[in-house]
N, C-alpha and C positions, 0 to 999 in steps of 0.2 A: 458662336454662330456669326455674330456681327463681324469678327475679324476675317472670317472666310469671305464674306460678301464684299469686303473692301479691296480684295485682291484684283489686280489688273488682268489675271487669267480668268478663263470661263469657269464659274463655280455653280454647281447644282446641288441642292440639299433635298433629300427625300427620305421617306420611311415606307417600307412595304412597297406598294404600287402607286403611292401618292407623292408627287413633287411638292415640296413645301415652299422653297424659295430658290431664287436664282439671281445673278447679277446681270448687268447690261452686256458684259463681254460674252456671257453664255447665249444671250438673245442674238447677238451678232453672229457668233460662231455657228449656231444652228439655223440662221437665216429666217428667224421669226420676226414679225412686225413689232410685237410688244411682249412683255413678261407674261401676261395672262395666257397668251397663246401657247407659250412654252410650258407653263405650269399645268395646262390642261392635258399634257401628254403623260405617258407612263415612263419609268426609267428604262424599261426594255425597248420602247419605241425609238429611243435615241441611238440604238445599236442595230447593226446588221448581222446576219449570219457570218461567223468568222471563217477564215480560210481553212481552219482545221475541221470544218463541217459541224462545228458546235453552234447551236441556235443562239439567238440573242438572249433568250430567257435563261438558257443553261449557262452561258458565259457570265451573265450578271449574277446568278446564284453562286457560281464558283468564286467570283471575285468577292462577293459579300461574305461568304463562308470563310475564305482565307483571311480577309481583313479582321473578322472577329477572333480568329485564332492567333494571328500574328500582331494585331494592333493597327496595321495598315497594309495596303497592297498597292503596287504600281505595275501596270501591265499595258501593253500596246493592244488596242482594239480598233475594229472597223466601225465607223459611225455613219449616221444618216442625218442630212439636213432636212429642212422643211420642204425644199424643192426636190427631194429624193436624190440629191447629189451625195456622193460618198467621199469620205476622207478618213485618214488614220490619225489617231491621237493617243498620247500616253495618258491613261486614266489612273488618277490617284484616288484611292478610297480609304477614308478614315472613319471608323465607327465612333459615335459619341453617345453619352448617356444624358438624358434629360434630367437635370437635378430635381425637378418638381415631380414629374410623372414617373420617372424611373425607366421609361421605355427607350429603345435604341433608335437613333436616326443616323444616316450616313451622309458625310460631307465629301463631295467629289470635285476634283479639278480635272479639266479636259485640256490638255496641252497638244495642239496640232503638230503633226510630224509632216514636214514638207518633202516632196519628192526630190531626189537628187537630179541635178542638171549636168549633162555631159561636160567634161572639162574643155575649156577653150584656152587659147593662148592669152596670157594676161596682158591687159592693156594698161598703160601708164598715163595718167593725166598729171602733168606737171604744173603746179601753181607756183610761178616764180615770185620770189620776194623782190619787190622793186623799192629800194630805199628812197628813191626820189619821188615815187608816186604816193598818192594819199592812201593810207591803209585803212581798212575797215575793221571795226570792233566785232569780230565774228563770234567769239566765245568769251564768257566770263565764268570763272569757277571760284569757290571759296577755299579756305585754308585746308579743307579735308578732301578737295577734289570734286565736290558735287557741283553740277552745272547749274548756274544761276540765270544765264541768258544765252540764247543761241540765235544766230542769224539764219533766216529762212533759206538763204542760198546754200549755206553749208548743210543745213538739215536735209535739203533735197538731195545733195550729193551723197550724204551718208545713208539715205533711205529711211529716215525717221520723220515722224511728225514732230513739230515743235513741242507739243504737250508731252510727247513720250520722253524727249530728252530732259524736260523740266520735271519729270515725275521721280525725282530722287536718284537719277542715273549719274554715276561718277565718270569723270573724263577717262579714267583708266579702263573702264568697261568697254569703251568703243574703240580703244587702241589695240592693234595687234601686238605691239611691243610697248607696253606701258613704261618700261624702264628708260625709254628715250626721253620722257618728260618727267621731271621731278617737281612736285608742288612744294616749294620752299618759300613761304611768306617771309618777308624781310629782305629778300634780294631785290635790288633796284633794277631799273630798266637795263636790259641787255639784249643783244642780238644773238640769235642761236641759229646756226646753219644746219643743225641736225634735221634729218628727215624722219617724220613720223607717219605711220601708216594706219589710218582708222579702219575699223571693220566696216565693210561695205554690205549693202543689201544682198540677201540670198539671190542666187540666179545669175550672178555676174562675177567674173574673176578679175575685174578691174581693180587696180590699187591706186589710191590717191596719195601722192607724195607731197607733203606740205613742208615748206620752210617757214618757220615762224619766229617772231620776236615776242618776248614776254615782258610785261610790265606789272609791277605790284603796286596796288594803291588801295589803302584802307582794307587790308586783308582780302582783297579780291584780285585774282590773277587774270589778266587779260591776254588772250592770244591774238596778236595782230598779224593779218595776212593781206597780201596784195590781192586786189579784186580783178587783176588782169591775168587770165590764164593763157597758156600756150595755145594760139589759134590753130596751129597745125594739129595739136593733140585733140582739140575740140572737134575739128572736122572729122576725125576718125571715130567719133562717138555719135551714134544716132540715137533717136528716141528709144527704140527697143533695147538698145544696149544699156541706156540709163535705167530702164525698168528692170533689166537683169541685174544691174548693180544694186538697185534697191532690194530686189528679192534675195540676192546673194548676201547682202548685209543682214537681212532678216534671218536667213538660214544660219549664218555664223553666230548670230545672237542666240538662236535656239540651240545650236550645237554647244555653245558656251553654257547655256542653262542645263543641257543634258549632262555635260561633263561635271556640273556642280550638283548632281543628284545626291551625292553623299552628304553635302552640306544641307540640302533640303531635307534629307532623311533625319539628320540630327535635329533640325528645327522642328519637323513634324513630331518626332518622338518627344522632344522637350515640351512642346505645347500641348500634346494630346495624350501622352502615355502616363499612366499612374506609376510607372517604374522609375527607378533611379538610373539615368543614362550618363555614361562617361566615355571619354575618348582619351587614350594614352599614347604618347609617342614612344620611340624606342628607348628613351631614358626613363620611362615609366612616369613621366610628368603628365599632369592633367592638361589636356588641350581643350576639352569641352566637358561641362557638367550642367545638367538641367536643374531646375529649381526644386524638384522633388527631394533632393538631398537634404533640404532644410527641415523636412518632416521627420528625419531620422537622426541627424547629427547636428550639433550646435554650431553650424557654420553656414555662411551664405555661399551660393554657388560660385561667386567670383573669388572667394577665398582659396579655392582649390587650384585655379588656373596657374600653370607654370610650376607647380610644386608636386613632389612625390608624396606617397603615403607617409614615409618616414619624416619628411619635412613638415607634414601637417601635425606631427606630434602624436600619432596613433601608437598604441602598445606594440612592442616588438613582435609578439606572437602574431598579431593581426597583420602587420606589415610584411612579416616573413611569408605568410600564406599568400598574400596578394602578389608579392615579388615572384615567388616560385610559379604561380599560375600564369602571370604575364610572360615570364621567361619561357615557359612551356609553349605558349601560343606563338610568341615571336620566333622560337626556334623550329617548331614543328609546322607552323602554318595551319594547324587544325583547330577547329572550334572546340571549346572546353566548357563544361558545365559542372558546377559543384555547389554544395551548400556552404554558406559563409556566415559566420557569426560576427555581427558588427560590435564595436566597443560598447554600445548600450544594451548588449545582450539580445538584440533583435536578429533573427535568422532570415537570410534572404537566399533566393535561388539566383546565383550569380552565373551569367552566361557571357563568355568572352568570345568575340568574333573578330578574326583577323581581317585587315584591309590591305590590299596589295597595290603596289605602284606599277608603272608600265613595264618594269623589268621582272615582275613576278615576285618581288621581295615584299615581306610584310613591313609596311611603313608605319602602321598604327593599329591599335586594337580598340574596338568599340565594345563596351560592356553594358549589360542591362541587369538590374537587380530588383527582384520582386519579393515583397514581404511574405515569408512562409512561416512566420513565428507560430501562428495558430495551427498550421499544418504540422509543424514539428511537435507542438504540444499534443495535438490529436494523435500523432504517431506514437508518442511515448505512452499516452493513455491506452492506445490499442495494444501496445506491447505488454503493458501491465495487465490488461484484461486477458490477453492470450496466456500470460503466465499464470494468472488466477485460474483460468479454465484448465490449464495443464495440471496445476496443483489439485484442482477439484477432481480431475480424472484419476490422479494417482491416489488421493485419499479415499475416494468412493470405489476404487478398483473398476472404473469404467473403461471400456474399450470401444473404439469406433470400428464400423464396418462399411464396406462399399461393394456394390454388386455391379460388374461390368455387363451392361445389356448387350453390347456388341459381341463380346467373347463368351457370354453366358457363363460367367465364373465369378466366384467370390474372391475378392482381393484380400490377402492375408497380411496383417501386420503382426508384430511380436506379441502385443497384448491379446489379440484375437487368437493367435496360435496357442498361447498359454491357456486361454479359456477353453479351447477345444482339446487341449492336451496333445498338440502336434509337436513332437520334438524336433523334426527336421525343418530346415529353413525354407519352406515352400512360400512362393510369392502369390499363388492363386490356386483355387480349388474349383473344379467344375461344379455347376449348380446341382446337377443330377447326383453326382458323387456325394456332395454335402447332404442332400436329402436322404440318400440311401444309407450313408455311413453314420451320420450324427443325429439326424432328426427322427424322433420316435414316430411310428406310423400314425398313432392317434393324434399327433400334433399337426400332421400335414394338412388335414382338413381345415384347421383353424387359420393357417397361413394362406391357404388357397382361397378361403372365403374372404379374407382381408383383401387380397389382390383383386378378386372379382368385384368387391364392393367399390374399391378405388376406381376401377375402370368404368363401372356402371354410373357412378356419380360424375365422372368426367371432370374432376377437379384438376386445375392446372398444377397445384401443389398439394398432395395428399399427405397427411401425417396422422400417426396412430401409435399407441403404446400397447404391446402385447406381451403376455406372460406364457412361456412355453418351456418344454423340457427337451434337453438334448443328451445324447449318450457320448461321453468322452472316449478317447482312444483306449484308456485303461478300463473301460467298462462301467465307470461310475456314471450315474444319472444325476444331472444337476438342473436346477430351475434357473431360467434366464429371463430377465426383464429387459425387453428391447424396444427402443423407439424406432419407428419405420417412417421414412420420408420418401415419397415418390413424386417425381416430376413426370406429368402426363401430357402428351401432345394433344392438339385439337382433334386428331384422328382417333384418340383413345388408346394410344400406344404408350407404354412406359419407357421413358428415355433415360431415366437416371434413378437409382435406388441407393439409399445410404441411411445411416443412423448410428445409434449407440447400443451397447449390450452390457449387462451387469449380472454377475453370478449372485443370485438371491437365495441359494439353497439353504444356507444357515438361517436366513430370515424366515423362510417358509417353515423350517423345522421349529424355530422359536415360536412362530405364530401358531403352529399346530399345538405345541405344548401349552402355550398361553391360552389357546382356545379351549383346550381340554380343561385347563384349570378354571377358566372363566365359566365354561359350560357347567362344570361341577359346582362352582360357586353359585351360579344362577339357579341351578337345580336345587341347591340347598336353600337359597332364598325362597324359591317357589314352594318348596316343601314346608318350610317354616311358616310362610304366609298362609298356606292352606290350613296348617294345623292351628294357627293363631288367628284365623280370620274372624272368629267370633269376639275376639278381644283386641281392640285397637291399641290398647296400652301395652299388652304383651307383644304385639307386633313391633311397636316402637322400641321396646326393650331389646327384642331380638336383633333389630337392625342396629341399635346402638352398640350391642355386644360385638357385632360383626363390623362395627365402624362403617356401616352401610346406610345410606340415605336414599330417598326417592325424590324424583323431580318430574315435573310435567310442564310443558310449554303452553302458554296461553297466547295465541296469535292476536287476539283482540287487544289485550293490554300490553302486548309485546314484552312479556316478562316471564320468569320461571316461578312456578309454584313449587316450593321445596319443603322437605320435612325439617324437623328440628335438628336432626343429625347433620343435614347438609349445612344448616346455619351455623352449627357448632364447628364443623370442619372449616368453614370459611371465616371463623373468628367473630361471629356476630350472633344475634338472638332476635326473637320476635319483638322484644321490647325496643331494641335499637332500630329495627327495620320498620316497626309499626305493622307487623304482620309477617306472613311467610312468603312474601313476594320479593324477588330480586330482578332488577331490570337487566335486559339483555346486554346493554352497553356496559354496565358495571361488571357483569360476569365476564365479558370479553376483556375488559381492562385488567381484571385480576389474573388472567391467564399469563403464564410466563412468556416473555416475548418470543423465545425460540420455539414455542409450541403453538403460537397463534395460527400459523399457516396450516398446521395439521388440523387444528380445530375448525378453521373455515372450510377446509376441503371436505371434512365429514359432514358439516352442516349443509354444504352444497349438494353432496351426494344424497343426503337424507331428503332434502326438499325436492330434488329432481327424481327421486325413486318412484317407479310405477308398481313396485312390489307391495301387495297388501300386507304381507307378513314380514316386511323389511326389519332387519335387526343388524346392528353394527356396534362396534365398541372402539375405544381408544384409551390410551394412557397419556396423561398430560400433567403438568405442574401448575400450581397457582401460587400467587404471593398474597398472603393475608394482609389485613390492615396493619398488623403488628410487625410486618416484614418477614415473617416466617414462611418458608417455602414448603408446600405439601405436595406429595405425589398422589394422584387420583386415578382411579380406574372408573371409566364412565361407560355404561351400556346404553344403547339407544334402540328404541322400538317404535313401530308405527302401527296404529290401529285405525283402519279406514271403515267408515260407514257410507251410506249413500250420500249424506249431506255434510259429513264432518270427518276431519282427519285429526287424530290425536297423536301427539309426539310425547313420549314419556320414557322413563328408564331409571337406572340406579346409579348412584355415585358412591364409591368406596375410597376411604383414606387408606392407602397402602404405604404410607411413609415409613412406618415401623418395619414393614417387610423389606423395603428397599434399603433401609438403614442397617437392618440385621444382615442382609445379604452382603452389603458393602463391608461391614465390620468383619463378617465371617471370612470373606475373601482376603481382606487385608491381614487378618490374624494368621490365616493359613499360609499366606505368602511369607509373612515374617517368620513363622515357626519353621517352614521348610527351608528358608534361607539361612537361618541362624546356625552357627557352629556348635551350639549347645545341643545336648541330647534331650529330646522331649518325648515322653511316652505317656500313654493312658492304659491302665490295667484294671481288670475287674477285681472284686473283693478276694477272689481266690488266686490272684496273681496273673491270670491269663492276659496276655497283651491284646489291647483293643486298637491301639494306634502307636506308631513309632515313626518319627520324622526321618528325613534323609540322613542327617548326621548320625542318628542312632543306628540306622541300617548299615551305614558305612562302618561304624565303630564295631558292631557285633557281627559284621559279615553276612547280613541277611540280604538276599537279592530282592529286587523290587517285586518280582512276580511270586515270591514265596508267601504263603498265607501266614498271618500272625496268630491265628487262633490256637495253634499248637505250641506257641512259645509262652514262657512264663518269665516274669521279672526276676524270680528267685534263681533261675538257671543262669543268669548273667553275673551274679555276685560271686565273690570268693567264699569258700566254705566257712571261714571263720567269722564272716560278718552276717551270714544269712539269718541265724536265730536272733542276733542282736537287733537287726533291722526289724524283723517280724515282731519282736517283743517290745522294743523301745520306740522306734521311729513311727511305725504304723499306729501303735496305741496312742502315742503323743499326738499324731495327726488326727486320730478319731476324736480325741478329747478337746484339742485346742484348734483344730482346723488345719494346721501346717506343722511341719518339722523341717529343720535345716541343720546341716552338719557336713562332715566329711565321710567319705566312704572309699571303697576300693573295688574296681570292676575288672573283669578279664576281657581284654580286647579279642577280636577274632583270631589274632596270631598267637594268643596265649599269654601276652604280656599283661601284667597287672598294672593298672593305671589308677593313680589317686585322683579323686574328683571331689568337688563340692556338690552337695545334693540338697534339693528341696522337695519334700513330699507334701502334697495337698490332698485333703480328704473332701470328697464331694458327696453331699447328702441331699435327700429329697426333703420336701416341706415337713414331713413327719420326723425328720432327724435320723433316718436310716441311711447308712453308708451305701452309695451306689457304685462308686468307683474311686480309684486313686490316679492322680497325675503326678509325675515326677520330672524334675529338670536336673540334668547332670552337666557339670562343666569341668573339663580337663584342667587340672591344676599343675601338671607336670612342667609345662613351659613357664608358668608363672612362678613356681617355686625356684626353678633354675635361674630365671631372670632376677628374682629377688636376691638369691645367693650371690650371683655374679655382680649385681649392682652394689650390694653391700661390700663385697670384696674390693671392687674398683673404687668405690668411694673412700674406703680406708686407705687404699694405695695412693689415691689422689691427695687426700688430706696429708698423708705422710710426705709426699713429694713437695707439696706446696710449703709445708712447714720447713723442710730442709732448704728449699730454694730461698725462702725468706730470711733464714738465719745463717745458713752455711755458705750460700753463693754470693750474697750481697756484699759481704766484706771483701772477698778476693776480686770481685768485679770492680768495686770502687778503687782498689789498689792498682789494678791493671790500667784503669782509665787515668789514674794519677801518673803512673809511669809513662804513659803515652805523652802526657804533657811535658814531662822531663825530657823525653827523647827529642821533642821538637827543638829544645834549646841545646842539647848536647850533640846531636848527630847532624852533619852537613851533607852527607851523601844523598843525592836526589833519589837514587834507586832504593836505598834503604828507607828513606822517608815514605816513599810510595808504598812499600810493603807494610811499614808500620801503620800507614793510614788505612790500608785494607784490613789489617789485623784489628785496628781500633773500631772500624765499622761493624765487625762481627761482635766485638765486645759490647758496643752500644746496643746492638740488636738483642744480645743476651741480657743486657741491663733492662731493656724495655720489657722483655718477657718476664723477668723477675719482678719488676714493678707491677706488671699486669696481674701476675699470680698473687702477689701480696695484696693488691687491691681486691681481687676475687676472694681471697681468704677473709679480708675485712668485711666484705659484703655478706658472706655466708655466716660469719660469726657475729655480725653486727645485730644489735637489737635496735629496732626502729626508734629514732628520736622524733616523736610526733609533735608537730606544731602547726600553726596556721601558715598557709603558703600564699605568698603574693607572687603570682606568676610573672607579672611585669617586672618587678624588682629582680626576681630570679633570672629572667632573661637578660636584663641589663648587665648583671654580673657575668653571665656566660659569654655575652658578646665581647666583653673586655678580654676574656681569655682566648676567644676565637680570633680576635684581631691580631694576636701574637703569632698565629700560624702564618708561614711564608706565603701560602697559596690563597689566603683569605681575600686578598685584594682582587683576585680574578673571579670572584663569585659575589653576586648581588644577594644580600640577605633581606628577606621580606618576612614580616610578622603580622599576624592577626590574632591578638590575644584578648579574650573576653574577660571582663572583671567577674571573678567567681568568689563569692563570699563563703566563709565558714568551711573552706576545704582544708582538711588536715592531712599531713603526710610527712615523710622524712625528706627535708629539703636537700640534704646532701646526696641522697640516692637519686632524687629528681634531677639534680644538677648533673650527675653522672650520666643519666639516661639522655637528657637533652644534648649534652656536650658530644657524646658519642654519635648521636644521630646526625647532628649538623656537621661534625668533623668528617663523617663518611660522605656526606653530600659534597663537601669541598674536595676531599681527596679523590673521589671518583667522578669528577666533572668531565665535560667534553670541551676541548679547546676550540672546536670549529663553530660553536654556537655561543651566544651570550648566556653564560651559566647563571643559575639562581638556585637558592635554597629557601623554601617557604615554610615557615613555622605557623601552625594554627592550633590554638588551645581554646576549647569551648566546653560548656557544660553539656553532658550527655543527656539523652532522653531518659536514661535510667537514673532515678533519683539517687543523689549522693555519689555519682560517678562523674569523671571528667575524661574528655577525649583529646588526645594529643596527636597531631599529624605533622610529619616532616616530609615534604615533597620536593623533588629536584628534577632536572632535565639532564641527568648524567648518563653514564654508559649503561646503566641498568644491570639486571642480574638474569642470566639465562634460566628458563623455567626448569631445566634439568638439574640446576644447582641450588634452587631455592630451598629445598628441604634440608640442605646441609649447612646453610649459612650460620646456624646457631651452634654448630659443633665446635668443640675446643680445637684450636690450632688449625682451623679450616681457612684457607685462602682461595678465593674463587677466581682471581685474576693476577697477572704478572705485575700489575700496578700496586698490589697490596704489599707494602714494605714492612708492615707491622708483624707481630707474632701470631696473628689470627685469633686473638682473644677478645676483640672489641665487642662483637655481637653476642659472644658467649657471656661476657660480663653484663652486657645490656639485658639479656634475657634473665639472668640471675637477679639483677636489680629489680626488674619489673615483677618477677615472681615474688621477690621479697616484699614488695609493696602490695601484693595480692592482686595484681593486674593481669592483663592479657595483651598479647602483641600479634599483629597480623601484617602481611606484606602484599603489595601490588607492584609488580615491576615488569617493564617491557624493555628488551634490549634496545639501546640507542634511542630510547624515548624518555626514560626516566624511572624513578623509584619513589614509592610512597609508603612510609611506615606509619601504621596506626596503632596507638597504645591507649588502652582504656584502663583507668586507675580508679579504685574506690577511695572515698574519704575514710581515713583510719580513726 
């Protein structure tokens, strides 16, 4: 505020209708005698009604509003002095925040606009330099051009008061062509015949031409002029003309100030704006930066001047965005606004505004940047919330609805059409048609009453939840739970209606079934209570048998009085609790977190109920002190007397019921999904149950009844008596029988199966029924035979390869060496080299097969394994591979004691894995192979992982990589036996192998081995 009051222009500071402070220039401008007189006025009293018929108050409010929105505003207004004289001024308004109180006050500058004077013929006053005459020291300036001393005579000619010229004004500011005078300290006395033209007072077109000599002394430049003017010229200038000259000089000064509005704007924004403000030239160099930049970037404002974003060392991605944005504004001349992320991850709202020169070209761009990081974060959170809401709608099968009051129709979206069963893509449905076609007549009154209640209460925003039934297009009637929100005008008219709807038909059916079950249960409890009322002990036994306890709420003690059964269900006793009371807070804490809201809702509904015979129920879970979760069914009742309200009910542990239902559903799903035939038959052989695999096997349709089918009708004749006599009797005696059998399939084909028969007996030992499980052995037998045959063939082939092929291959490889010394023909040598490469490949296959034979026939040589020593040996062999220098080997080996295995097989496993990582590396990245060996969580086991960043394995090929002779890529030059040998070695060691691979990301093999 103090900076404003030091200005030479008229400054007034106010808030609301109260003037707070002003400077002397404002007192003079508005023609008041002293400051207190001016401060007694209101801001609007300083203005007049504007030429556009806007009142002074309206004009002021408009300017204040715009300044709050844009940070400042400058506008031409008509003003009033104390003597009621009028004048025009450019009013600058800048809103400021009080750092202590937080309220806003407005700082204003009033810059008078002088009326234009008709042009006159310019008059010239020539001050001749007379070298022989005594010169006067008219002006003194320092090395930067600021005026230090001014002669009164020259001040009067220029139209300035001496104090005005000495108030920091530079010589160049009062010259029309400042280039005629160069301030160059160090140059000695010289004469200069150049003519300089100072700016003259407004109101006069006279021009003073000065011929001056300059002398430098102690960093002060003196302008020496002759004091004798041209008398003829002076006689042509009268006193009014002098006044016009002064006024014209003032006018030119103000015009110069007006032309510098852009510089003032930068200064005002820099001083009073919280935003980062910058100016760029056409080379994208910073020409102006305010101090706010220091709050976001580790630079001072002056560090930016004359540099581009790239020269400041900002990231390439950031400078590219800035460059493109600036280029777009310079080329289009249009304002641009975008969200920009600074290098420190701060988000700003970046506005780029073009500035034009006199020819209409964009000469510079001014930018403002406002911190919107919090807004961005809020936007992301809002997007997450919207996604959660969308997911919630999908999971709960909710749909939204909206009713157009103007068109009197229901707007239909896809979920709402699905709810109503409308197949065609309608966008809207008239309200009357909806009521007639979908709404049941008995439900219409419920909705009408709801709308009437909303209008009568005249709430501006009415909301309610209602349950009603609708009839879908296919004729089915469903229950719908809908939220209804109404916006009601002050006249009582509904202006907007919307809400959500959910199909709760299944919920109502389930509640009905559960209610019937609970009603029956409560009736059973009531009957037993009546029968055993005379004996409290018998009642407790009955409740315990039903796993049912009683409770009663004591509002005075704020606790529950519960029976021993309830205490037992909660995992406590009278001895532990010191009685049969449980605090409400403890009961609430024991409730499972997901069920607490349901519990609190029914408590609220019970407390607020006006029904004397209120009853309700809920099902919830509790967590006992020992951590066990129990499922409870709780009934709630109210008994009211004139002076007392009693809350009581029952509590039943239904955990076993829920567990049984869960197990039953799970077993049924497993039995129906299995490919084995599962059936249950009565003692006479009549089928009671047959799963899907059995129906498909015997050709029984799903709708066919099983009561007329017998298990004996499905067997072949030769096995029927044997099964009846042997299998069933064995099952009756020992509980089960297992063996092989033969059954006829629906197409008449006889299928060999493995069969298990189970005899089910009641507690007295009488057989109630039989269950049997059949498994088709046809494919298994064929696979076993094929596998045995293939294994024999493979063993034979490997034997021949190791003994019959190795010798000839070695001979051919030796002959190739002889050829190199005996044959000189290049073409022949080339063909021999190709021939030798295939011989080498055949040699590698033979060696791999021999190694595979050794692994299969090898008996494990068990000894203690030192993994670190083993890895050092393997690294020596790996280093001999030509490609090993291109891969960085990393290891993380844990010291594992007392681990026993076959060291040679382990070496084969590790070498093959690391060799694969080297062979299938990627050349465009820094390749690595990481070996990790650590003790497994499973006692006596060790885990080996080999990970790389190579080419990876396509998911479609991963199931084939352990096959013999399989090669998944053109880069595989070997026989395709490496991973097959690896798997055989792991299986020989009793271990297991798994794979995780992503193409062009890398591969990780995980091997788990037991200690032998």
